[in-house]
Backbone bond lengths (Angstrom), bond angles and torsions (degrees), N, CA, C in turn:
res aa  C-N    CA-C-N  psi(-1)  N-CA   C-N-CA  omega(-1)  CA-C   N-CA-C  phi
1 X - - - 1.462 - - 1.528 108.70 -
2 X 1.318 116.90 119.79 1.458 119.92 -178.71 1.525 110.30 -110.96
3 X 1.318 115.35 152.16 1.458 120.79 -177.54 1.518 111.34 -63.57
4 X 1.342 117.36 -31.97 1.464 119.28 -176.69 1.521 112.72 -79.47
5 X 1.353 117.57 -6.63 1.464 121.36 173.96 1.531 111.07 -109.44
6 X 1.331 114.43 16.25 1.464 121.75 177.99 1.522 108.72 -112.32
7 X 1.317 116.71 142.48 1.465 120.88 175.53 1.523 109.31 -124.39
8 X 1.312 115.72 132.16 1.459 122.32 174.06 1.522 107.70 -94.51
9 X 1.327 115.91 126.05 1.460 121.14 179.49 1.526 108.82 -104.76
10 X 1.328 115.44 125.87 1.468 121.36 -177.91 1.530 108.91 -127.37
11 X 1.331 117.65 105.00 1.467 119.78 173.52 1.534 109.93 -73.24
12 X 1.322 117.12 142.01 1.463 119.88 -179.76 1.520 111.72 -135.22
13 X 1.308 114.22 146.60 1.466 122.61 167.60 1.521 107.11 -151.17
14 X 1.328 116.00 114.23 1.463 122.43 -178.31 1.527 112.34 54.69
15 X 1.338 115.43 56.26 1.468 120.72 178.68 1.531 111.17 -112.20
16 X 1.327 116.21 34.43 1.463 120.20 -179.00 1.525 111.69 -60.08
17 X 1.319 117.38 -28.16 1.463 121.09 -178.85 1.523 112.47 -75.25
18 X 1.341 117.03 -16.45 1.469 120.08 -173.98 1.522 115.04 -121.25
19 X 1.319 118.31 -24.92 1.460 120.66 -167.08 1.527 112.92 -62.40
20 X 1.318 118.17 -43.39 1.469 119.67 -178.73 1.525 111.09 -64.28
21 X 1.311 116.34 -45.93 1.463 120.21 179.63 1.523 110.83 -62.87
22 X 1.341 117.34 -39.68 1.465 120.52 179.62 1.527 110.86 -64.11
23 X 1.326 117.09 -45.76 1.466 119.91 -179.11 1.526 111.40 -64.76
24 X 1.315 117.26 -39.40 1.471 120.76 177.76 1.527 110.83 -65.03
25 X 1.324 116.72 -40.80 1.465 121.27 -179.74 1.519 111.40 -65.40
26 X 1.331 116.92 -46.25 1.465 120.59 179.72 1.518 111.27 -63.59
27 X 1.316 117.03 -39.12 1.469 120.26 179.86 1.524 110.97 -67.71
28 X 1.322 116.88 -35.88 1.473 120.53 178.37 1.523 111.35 -68.98
29 X 1.333 116.75 -41.83 1.460 120.73 -176.69 1.524 113.01 -78.49
30 X 1.338 116.17 -40.72 1.468 121.36 -172.68 1.538 109.95 -139.44
31 X 1.325 118.03 78.90 1.474 120.20 -175.82 1.523 113.84 -58.25
32 X 1.334 118.04 -29.29 1.464 120.14 -177.06 1.524 113.46 -95.11
33 X 1.331 117.47 1.64 1.459 121.57 179.46 1.526 109.92 -72.00
34 X 1.319 116.42 134.43 1.453 121.21 176.15 1.524 109.75 -84.41
35 X 1.313 115.83 140.00 1.467 121.61 -176.66 1.518 108.67 -128.74
36 X 1.326 115.88 128.55 1.458 121.22 175.31 1.527 108.66 -118.89
37 X 1.323 115.96 116.41 1.455 122.21 175.29 1.528 107.80 -97.22
38 X 1.334 115.75 129.14 1.462 120.20 176.09 1.521 107.05 -115.68
39 X 1.308 115.79 105.48 1.460 120.96 -173.71 1.528 110.94 -103.51
40 X 1.329 115.43 128.18 1.465 121.44 -178.26 1.527 111.99 -92.25
41 X 1.324 115.25 57.34 1.455 120.12 174.51 1.513 114.05 64.69
42 X 1.322 117.45 40.54 1.467 121.00 -178.50 1.529 110.85 -56.95
43 X 1.339 118.24 121.24 1.464 119.64 178.26 1.523 113.85 -75.08
44 X 1.339 117.27 -7.99 1.468 119.89 -177.01 1.525 113.50 -87.78
45 X 1.342 118.14 -1.12 1.463 120.52 177.40 1.521 115.04 93.22
46 X 1.329 117.70 15.97 1.462 120.87 178.53 1.526 111.34 -54.12
47 X 1.312 117.55 -47.08 1.465 121.65 -177.18 1.527 111.74 -63.97
48 X 1.310 116.60 -33.17 1.471 119.75 -179.62 1.524 110.83 -66.12
49 X 1.316 117.31 -35.24 1.466 120.94 176.29 1.522 109.64 -64.52
50 X 1.333 116.70 -43.30 1.466 120.72 179.10 1.524 110.13 -61.16
51 X 1.311 117.64 -43.93 1.469 121.56 -179.78 1.522 110.97 -60.82
52 X 1.301 116.90 -37.61 1.467 120.83 177.93 1.530 110.76 -64.14
53 X 1.329 117.07 -41.91 1.461 121.07 178.12 1.531 111.04 -66.97
54 X 1.314 116.94 -32.41 1.466 120.42 -178.71 1.529 112.66 -62.27
55 X 1.296 117.22 -22.33 1.467 120.61 -179.71 1.524 111.48 -61.89
56 X 1.337 116.65 -28.03 1.464 120.90 -177.32 1.528 113.31 -121.39
57 X 1.328 117.09 5.72 1.471 119.71 -178.09 1.519 109.19 -135.54
58 X 1.322 115.23 105.50 1.465 120.54 -173.58 1.518 113.56 -76.17
59 X 1.329 117.62 -18.50 1.469 120.26 179.89 1.527 112.05 -101.03
60 X 1.323 116.22 26.03 1.461 123.14 173.28 1.527 107.91 -112.20
61 X 1.327 115.99 126.03 1.458 120.93 -175.09 1.530 109.77 -125.48
62 X 1.325 114.52 154.07 1.460 120.13 -176.24 1.527 110.20 -137.49
63 X 1.324 115.33 129.91 1.466 121.75 169.60 1.521 106.74 -116.44
64 X 1.318 116.96 122.70 1.458 121.65 178.59 1.526 109.89 -104.49
65 X 1.316 114.99 131.43 1.459 120.66 177.89 1.529 108.28 -120.33
66 X 1.298 116.36 157.87 1.462 120.43 -177.93 1.520 109.66 -97.24
67 X 1.324 116.35 114.60 1.454 120.81 177.56 1.516 112.95 86.48
68 X 1.332 115.31 166.99 1.462 121.73 179.35 1.523 108.98 -81.35
69 X 1.319 115.76 105.37 1.460 121.42 -175.24 1.522 112.64 -103.14
70 X 1.332 117.37 -0.13 1.456 120.15 175.16 1.509 114.07 103.50
71 X 1.331 114.84 147.25 1.465 121.71 -178.62 1.519 112.06 -61.46
72 X 1.339 116.00 -44.76 1.458 120.27 -177.16 1.511 112.60 -61.15
73 X 1.333 117.70 -45.76 1.465 120.32 -179.26 1.525 111.21 -67.58
74 X 1.328 116.68 -30.83 1.461 119.63 176.35 1.527 110.69 -63.94
75 X 1.323 116.33 -45.91 1.460 119.14 179.94 1.525 112.17 -67.90
76 X 1.327 117.85 -38.19 1.461 119.52 177.23 1.521 109.93 -60.57
77 X 1.321 116.47 -43.58 1.466 121.10 176.19 1.526 110.21 -58.01
78 X 1.318 116.19 -44.73 1.466 120.46 -179.65 1.509 113.11 -67.78
79 X 1.330 117.82 -40.10 1.462 121.28 178.62 1.528 111.05 -62.24
80 X 1.320 116.15 -44.09 1.469 119.53 178.93 1.520 110.66 -63.64
81 X 1.313 116.41 -39.70 1.469 121.13 177.34 1.526 110.13 -61.90
82 X 1.325 117.21 -43.46 1.462 121.86 -179.50 1.525 110.98 -63.02
83 X 1.320 117.37 -41.55 1.465 121.13 178.58 1.527 110.57 -65.86
84 X 1.322 116.58 -43.73 1.462 120.76 -179.83 1.528 111.88 -62.78
85 X 1.328 115.85 -29.77 1.469 120.26 -178.27 1.532 112.70 -100.23
86 X 1.332 116.15 14.53 1.468 122.87 168.12 1.530 115.02 64.16
87 X 1.329 116.83 37.98 1.461 119.11 173.94 1.524 110.19 -82.37
88 X 1.318 116.08 149.81 1.460 121.78 -177.90 1.531 112.46 -86.31
89 X 1.320 116.75 -23.93 1.463 120.01 -176.54 1.516 110.23 -153.55
90 X 1.323 114.78 153.40 1.459 122.60 178.63 1.521 108.48 -129.09
91 X 1.314 115.89 137.31 1.460 121.49 174.60 1.522 107.91 -120.56
92 X 1.325 116.18 128.83 1.464 120.88 177.56 1.523 109.12 -100.28
93 X 1.329 115.79 135.78 1.461 118.92 178.53 1.520 110.51 -156.64
94 X 1.333 115.55 163.66 1.452 122.00 179.39 1.525 110.84 -88.92
95 X 1.321 114.86 162.34 1.459 120.85 -178.10 1.524 112.88 -91.42
96 X 1.321 117.63 -9.73 1.466 120.94 -168.04 1.530 114.44 -93.72
97 X 1.334 117.24 11.25 1.469 123.42 179.85 1.523 113.13 69.42
98 X 1.333 117.11 15.09 1.461 118.58 169.07 1.524 109.61 -68.82
99 X 1.324 115.87 -26.27 1.463 122.30 173.61 1.525 108.55 -104.86
100 X 1.313 116.83 127.78 1.456 121.52 -176.85 1.531 111.09 -75.54
101 X 1.316 118.51 119.45 1.474 120.20 177.31 1.526 112.68 -57.05
102 X 1.324 116.82 -28.89 1.464 120.70 -179.44 1.526 112.29 -61.31
103 X 1.328 117.59 -21.30 1.465 121.20 -177.77 1.528 112.84 -79.76
104 X 1.322 117.76 -10.68 1.466 120.81 -176.53 1.523 111.63 -58.17
105 X 1.317 117.39 -39.48 1.470 120.87 -179.57 1.522 111.21 -58.41
106 X 1.323 116.84 -37.27 1.453 120.56 178.08 1.517 112.59 -66.15
107 X 1.326 116.55 -38.07 1.465 120.61 176.28 1.526 110.73 -62.40
108 X 1.323 115.92 -46.54 1.469 120.29 -179.00 1.521 110.39 -59.78
109 X 1.330 116.79 -42.28 1.469 121.14 179.52 1.528 111.15 -63.05
110 X 1.330 117.51 -47.16 1.463 120.74 -177.08 1.523 112.47 -70.44
111 X 1.322 117.61 -24.61 1.463 120.56 177.66 1.528 112.54 -72.57
112 X 1.325 116.67 -6.97 1.459 120.12 173.76 1.529 110.56 -62.92
113 X 1.326 116.59 -34.69 1.469 120.81 -173.89 1.530 112.93 -124.31
114 X 1.334 117.29 4.81 1.460 120.94 -179.78 1.522 110.15 -134.24
115 X 1.329 115.49 152.01 1.459 119.78 178.93 1.522 112.51 -98.18
116 X 1.313 116.93 -14.62 1.457 122.30 173.04 1.515 108.23 -138.89
117 X 1.323 116.42 125.34 1.462 121.63 175.01 1.520 107.10 -119.12
118 X 1.323 115.48 119.84 1.463 122.02 -176.09 1.521 109.11 -102.52
119 X 1.310 116.03 124.17 1.452 120.23 172.32 1.514 108.84 -79.48
120 X 1.327 117.06 106.64 1.463 121.46 -172.43 1.521 112.43 -101.00
121 X 1.325 114.33 128.55 1.464 121.31 176.80 1.522 112.27 -86.09
122 X 1.350 117.09 -6.48 1.455 120.51 -170.12 1.522 114.53 -122.48
123 X 1.319 118.63 -15.29 1.455 119.44 -177.99 1.532 109.23 -69.04
124 X 1.333 115.78 128.52 1.466 120.04 -179.58 1.515 113.95 72.54
125 X 1.327 117.20 18.93 1.463 120.90 -178.29 1.516 110.98 122.13
126 X 1.319 116.30 164.94 1.463 121.47 -178.12 1.524 109.54 -90.65
127 X 1.339 116.13 124.01 1.464 121.70 179.69 1.527 109.53 -124.68
128 X 1.325 115.30 70.55 1.462 122.29 176.52 1.525 107.60 -124.40
129 X 1.320 115.46 125.49 1.453 120.73 -174.92 1.530 110.88 -103.48
130 X 1.333 114.58 128.90 1.473 122.64 168.76 1.518 115.29 69.70
131 X 1.322 116.99 23.07 1.465 119.23 172.35 1.520 109.77 -87.92
132 X 1.335 118.46 141.99 1.471 119.58 170.75 1.520 109.54 -65.53
133 X 1.319 116.64 152.74 1.454 120.93 -174.97 1.527 112.04 -58.06
134 X 1.329 118.02 -37.39 1.461 121.16 -179.17 1.529 111.24 -61.36
135 X 1.327 116.49 -43.36 1.466 120.80 179.61 1.527 110.91 -67.97
136 X 1.318 116.78 -40.07 1.454 121.24 179.26 1.526 110.99 -62.43
137 X 1.325 116.41 -46.61 1.464 120.09 -179.45 1.521 111.30 -65.28
138 X 1.331 117.24 -37.79 1.464 121.04 178.18 1.520 110.53 -60.44
139 X 1.326 116.43 -47.45 1.453 120.65 -179.31 1.521 111.84 -66.62
140 X 1.320 116.62 -44.42 1.463 121.06 -176.49 1.530 111.15 -63.70
141 X 1.325 115.87 -46.61 1.461 118.73 -178.53 1.526 112.22 -75.10
142 X 1.334 117.29 -22.42 1.467 119.91 173.67 1.524 110.27 -65.10
143 X 1.328 117.12 -39.25 1.466 120.71 177.30 1.528 111.11 -67.92
144 X 1.329 116.69 -39.36 1.470 120.15 176.46 1.526 110.16 -63.45
145 X 1.318 116.66 -44.23 1.469 122.12 178.38 1.524 110.37 -58.17
146 X 1.336 116.65 -45.74 1.468 120.63 179.81 1.523 110.92 -62.77
147 X 1.333 117.49 -39.66 1.467 120.79 179.05 1.521 111.29 -64.84
148 X 1.319 116.43 -43.37 1.465 120.38 -177.66 1.529 110.74 -65.91
149 X 1.323 117.19 -45.48 1.462 121.01 -175.09 1.527 112.16 -73.40
150 X 1.329 117.09 -43.91 1.472 120.40 -173.53 1.523 113.56 -95.51
151 X 1.336 117.08 -24.98 1.457 119.67 -177.39 1.512 114.73 88.73
152 X 1.334 117.92 1.72 1.464 118.91 178.86 1.525 109.81 -65.78
153 X 1.328 117.84 145.96 1.461 120.26 -173.65 1.528 114.37 -90.79
154 X 1.319 118.27 2.68 1.456 120.91 -170.75 1.530 112.18 -79.69
155 X 1.326 115.74 142.32 1.462 120.50 179.38 1.528 112.11 -76.84
156 X 1.333 116.87 -23.56 1.466 120.52 -177.84 1.525 109.35 -129.48
157 X 1.333 115.68 89.97 1.468 120.36 -177.49 1.510 112.46 -83.84
158 X 1.337 117.71 -19.83 1.465 120.68 -171.42 1.520 114.29 -101.70
159 X 1.335 117.94 -8.67 1.458 120.51 -175.80 1.520 113.07 -66.25
160 X 1.333 116.21 153.25 1.454 121.07 -175.78 1.512 116.04 -106.40
161 X 1.338 117.79 2.35 1.473 121.48 180.00 1.521 107.00 -98.89
162 X 1.342 116.73 96.40 1.462 121.55 -172.04 1.518 111.25 -140.87
163 X 1.318 115.89 158.15 1.460 121.57 176.69 1.516 110.89 -124.04
164 X 1.322 116.52 138.48 1.467 122.54 -179.51 1.519 109.52 -127.84
165 X 1.320 116.55 135.62 1.454 120.09 174.70 1.521 109.81 -80.18
166 X 1.307 116.08 161.58 1.464 120.70 174.96 1.524 110.35 -58.86
167 X 1.337 115.99 -38.18 1.466 120.71 179.29 1.522 111.06 -59.27
168 X 1.329 117.31 -42.95 1.463 121.24 -179.64 1.521 110.99 -64.74
169 X 1.320 116.78 -44.25 1.468 120.23 -178.25 1.519 111.32 -66.45
170 X 1.331 116.74 -36.38 1.461 119.98 178.00 1.526 111.37 -69.86
171 X 1.332 116.47 -31.17 1.465 120.51 -178.55 1.528 111.85 -75.10
172 X 1.327 116.20 -26.17 1.456 120.57 179.63 1.526 110.53 -79.47
173 X 1.319 115.94 147.72 1.463 120.67 169.38 1.525 106.34 -91.31
174 X 1.325 116.42 92.51 1.461 120.37 -173.90 1.518 112.18 -64.51
175 X 1.323 116.86 -26.68 1.462 120.14 178.36 1.529 112.36 -74.33
176 X 1.334 116.09 -10.96 1.461 120.91 -177.77 1.523 112.57 -99.81
177 X 1.335 117.06 2.50 1.467 121.20 178.03 1.530 108.46 -74.39
178 X 1.323 117.28 127.00 1.462 120.47 -172.56 1.526 114.14 -111.06
179 X 1.318 118.37 -7.96 1.465 120.87 -179.53 1.527 110.29 -86.31
180 X 1.325 115.93 142.36 1.462 121.16 -177.16 1.525 111.61 -109.00
181 X 1.339 117.02 -43.97 1.457 120.96 -177.44 1.524 111.83 -89.56
182 X 1.328 116.76 -143.97 1.459 121.12 -176.29 1.525 112.90 -67.85
183 X 1.346 117.22 -16.21 1.462 120.24 174.47 1.523 110.84 -61.00
184 X 1.322 115.85 -21.43 1.461 121.32 176.45 1.523 110.83 -55.13
185 X 1.332 116.65 -40.22 1.460 120.59 -178.16 1.526 110.87 -63.00
186 X 1.326 116.58 -40.31 1.466 120.93 178.35 1.526 110.02 -67.51
187 X 1.321 115.98 -45.09 1.469 120.46 -176.48 1.516 111.71 -60.01
188 X 1.321 117.85 -46.66 1.466 119.27 -177.76 1.524 111.76 -67.18
189 X 1.317 117.54 -41.91 1.468 120.11 177.82 1.526 110.47 -59.55
190 X 1.330 115.22 -45.62 1.466 120.53 -178.83 1.524 110.86 -61.84
191 X 1.318 117.23 -43.06 1.457 120.81 -176.67 1.529 111.89 -69.90
192 X 1.329 118.06 -40.44 1.468 120.16 177.79 1.525 109.71 -64.84
193 X 1.330 116.63 -45.11 1.471 121.07 178.53 1.524 110.68 -61.48
194 X 1.333 117.38 -40.93 1.462 121.41 -179.22 1.520 112.46 -65.24
195 X 1.318 116.65 -23.98 1.467 120.98 177.24 1.529 112.14 -76.96
196 X 1.316 116.27 -8.67 1.465 120.23 179.53 1.515 114.03 80.89
197 X 1.328 117.62 15.15 1.458 121.16 179.69 1.529 110.03 -79.32
198 X 1.329 118.00 148.37 1.467 120.63 -178.47 1.526 112.24 -65.21
199 X 1.323 115.71 131.39 1.464 122.81 -177.84 1.526 109.33 -126.27
200 X 1.315 115.67 152.59 1.463 120.31 -178.55 1.524 109.17 -143.40
201 X 1.334 116.01 133.91 1.463 121.11 174.25 1.520 109.62 -99.10
202 X 1.320 115.08 123.60 1.460 121.61 -178.71 1.527 109.28 -113.13
203 X 1.326 117.56 127.98 1.469 118.45 -179.32 1.524 112.00 -66.01
204 X 1.326 116.00 133.99 1.459 122.01 173.98 1.522 108.19 -131.92
205 X 1.315 115.92 164.50 1.457 121.70 171.98 1.516 108.56 -108.18
206 X 1.316 116.01 131.02 1.462 121.84 -178.33 1.524 109.14 -105.46
207 X 1.324 116.19 133.19 1.456 121.90 -179.09 1.530 110.01 -116.47
208 X 1.309 117.64 131.09 1.455 120.41 174.79 1.525 109.28 -63.50
209 X 1.324 116.62 138.64 1.458 120.07 -179.12 1.521 110.86 -59.50
210 X 1.320 115.57 146.20 1.458 121.52 176.24 1.517 111.61 -106.97
211 X 1.345 116.56 -15.74 1.458 121.63 178.94 1.520 109.42 -128.49
212 X 1.337 116.87 145.08 1.455 120.76 178.00 1.518 111.25 82.65
213 X 1.345 115.07 -177.98 1.465 120.48 -174.78 1.514 111.14 -117.32
214 X 1.342 116.58 143.82 1.453 122.24 176.55 1.526 110.20 -66.49
215 X 1.355 115.88 148.28 1.472 120.96 179.66 1.532 111.56 -98.84
216 X 1.333 118.39 5.78 1.461 121.77 -179.04 1.520 110.41 -66.42
217 X 1.346 116.04 141.41 1.462 120.86 179.18 1.517 109.52 -149.13
218 X 1.337 115.37 168.46 1.456 120.58 177.82 1.509 112.82 -63.08
219 X 1.319 117.45 -36.47 1.468 121.26 179.12 1.520 111.36 -64.09
220 X 1.320 116.38 -38.27 1.461 121.42 179.16 1.524 110.25 -64.12
221 X 1.335 116.71 -42.02 1.468 120.93 179.22 1.522 110.53 -65.52
222 X 1.330 116.73 -43.63 1.471 120.98 179.81 1.520 111.37 -61.83
223 X 1.333 116.07 -41.25 1.469 120.12 179.31 1.521 110.30 -61.01
224 X 1.318 116.29 -41.70 1.464 120.02 -178.27 1.532 111.10 -63.54
225 X 1.339 116.98 -43.10 1.467 121.22 -179.74 1.523 110.59 -61.08
226 X 1.322 116.25 -45.83 1.468 121.35 -177.26 1.521 111.48 -71.15
227 X 1.327 116.77 -44.46 1.467 119.74 -173.53 1.520 113.80 -70.16
228 X 1.323 117.41 -26.74 1.465 119.52 174.96 1.523 109.71 -62.32
229 X 1.318 116.42 -41.66 1.471 120.14 176.91 1.524 111.01 -65.63
230 X 1.331 116.54 -39.17 1.462 120.72 177.78 1.523 111.39 -60.28
231 X 1.325 116.04 -40.32 1.465 120.20 179.71 1.515 111.17 -61.66
232 X 1.324 115.77 -43.82 1.470 120.04 179.83 1.525 110.86 -62.70
233 X 1.326 115.85 -44.16 1.466 120.46 -179.95 1.516 111.02 -64.27
234 X 1.324 116.97 -43.96 1.459 120.52 179.81 1.521 111.52 -63.91
235 X 1.337 116.90 -35.95 1.464 120.12 178.50 1.539 109.27 -65.41
236 X 1.327 117.17 -43.90 1.454 121.20 -179.12 1.538 110.94 -63.99
237 X 1.340 115.19 -39.16 1.483 120.20 -176.63 1.519 112.99 -84.14
238 X 1.342 116.47 -5.87 1.461 120.08 179.37 1.513 113.38 74.26
239 X 1.328 117.38 26.02 1.460 120.91 -179.33 1.526 111.91 -114.24
240 X 1.327 115.77 19.26 1.465 120.69 -176.09 1.520 110.67 -65.74
């Protein structure tokens, strides 16, 4: 697995406070890393910053969509793009520096022998910085809930810093993914694991964003609660 055959997919909506710094950081750390930004019509000019960087960076790509269409659909769009353009691996991450760009090298290394690499905030202890206790407990117990209902063995089912091999993406029916919000992260992990493909949990440190606004909402939480049950039912009925 080489860095130049890997693409990092970063969905954005109103990330003007972070996008320039993120692109500069990724270029400094990994000049040959491919980057795909999927912007959901940010009115703050996020996409315009990306276009400016594209003038001098040939391995930076941009997909613009109209309106907020959801995290899950953004990643599905990006995964299909990655397959069409013959990348060997995909890494999903946020734009707000809650995920450390320095950890990307570890994902690439572990994807040599695994088809799913999960960046875990909970394996070997809790490594979440500056979250209020209510948010921390919500996330932690959401992962426990997902484990109990679906049977997946992962300590962090809801995290968004993950790596997928081309083999895993080809094995999935991407058109059959039904989660739109953060439940998407649980659904994909569950489906890759259910296929019997090798998976690995890698410890990461998660940092609360310092710029911009969180996209978490009550609807996103409700979707996750319901869709975890749907996954279990679909697995039992053989319609996963």
